[in-house]
C-alpha positions as CSV (number, residue, x, y, z in Angstrom):
1,M,1.9,-10.6,-6.0
2,E,5.7,-10.9,-7.5
3,V,8.3,-9.1,-6.1
4,K,10.7,-7.4,-7.7
5,E,11.7,-4.3,-4.2
6,P,11.7,-4.1,-1.3
7,L,7.8,-4.1,0.5
8,I,9.0,-0.8,2.2
9,N,9.1,1.1,-1.2
10,F,6.0,0.5,-2.2
11,W,4.9,2.4,0.9
12,Y,7.4,5.4,0.6
13,R,6.1,5.8,-3.2
14,A,2.4,5.8,-2.1
15,L,4.2,8.3,-0.1
16,H,5.3,10.3,-2.3
17,S,2.7,10.3,-4.9
18,A,0.2,12.5,-5.6
19,R,-2.7,10.3,-4.2
20,G,-1.2,7.3,-3.2
21,I,-0.2,3.6,-5.6
22,E,-2.6,0.6,-6.6
23,L,-0.5,-2.8,-6.5
24,V,-1.4,-5.9,-8.1
25,C,-0.9,-9.2,-6.5
26,A,-2.5,-12.7,-6.3
27,S,-4.1,-12.7,-2.4
28,A,-4.3,-8.8,-1.0
29,E,-5.2,-10.4,2.4
30,S,-1.7,-11.9,2.7
31,T,0.5,-8.8,0.2
32,R,-1.5,-6.5,3.1
33,A,-0.2,-8.7,6.1
34,K,3.7,-8.7,4.7
35,L,3.0,-5.0,3.3
36,Y,2.2,-4.0,7.4
37,A,5.3,-5.6,8.4
38,A,8.0,-4.2,5.9
39,R,6.0,-0.6,8.0
40,R,6.1,-2.2,11.4
41,E,10.0,-3.0,10.4
42,A,11.0,0.9,9.2
43,K,10.0,2.1,11.6
44,D,8.2,5.5,9.8
45,P,5.8,7.7,11.7
46,D,5.1,9.3,7.6
47,L,4.2,6.1,6.5
48,D,1.9,6.3,9.2
49,K,-0.5,9.0,6.5
50,I,-0.8,6.3,4.5
51,G,-3.6,2.9,4.6
52,I,-4.2,0.3,2.8
53,T,-7.1,-1.0,1.3
54,I,-8.7,-4.0,-1.1
55,S,-10.5,-2.5,-4.2
56,P,-13.6,-3.1,-4.1
57,F,-13.5,-3.7,-7.0
58,D,-11.0,-6.5,-8.1
59,P,-9.6,-8.4,-5.1
60,H,-6.6,-9.0,-7.3
61,K,-5.8,-4.6,-6.6
62,I,-4.9,-2.8,-3.4
63,W,-4.6,0.5,-3.1
64,L,-2.0,2.5,-0.3
65,L,-3.6,5.8,-0.5
66,K,-2.9,9.0,1.6
67,K,-5.2,9.1,4.3
68,E,-6.3,12.9,3.5
69,N,-7.5,11.6,0.2
70,S,-8.7,7.9,1.4
71,D,-12.7,8.3,-1.4
72,A,-9.8,8.5,-4.1
73,T,-8.7,6.1,-6.6
74,P,-4.6,6.0,-6.9
């Protein structure tokens, strides 16, 4: 994943989207760990409404989904 913006911005993009967002990355596990670290550093309880799922269809895609719609594809 070539980061062109701070990782925390992805959390806020997902939070303000209808259902969530999809990210394409080279290493889903590594990117997921970095995203969780960015969320912890932000200390924003609103971001707890977003969950991370590695796509079951493509291991190079991560979904940041609103938890109430966790079964939806972005």
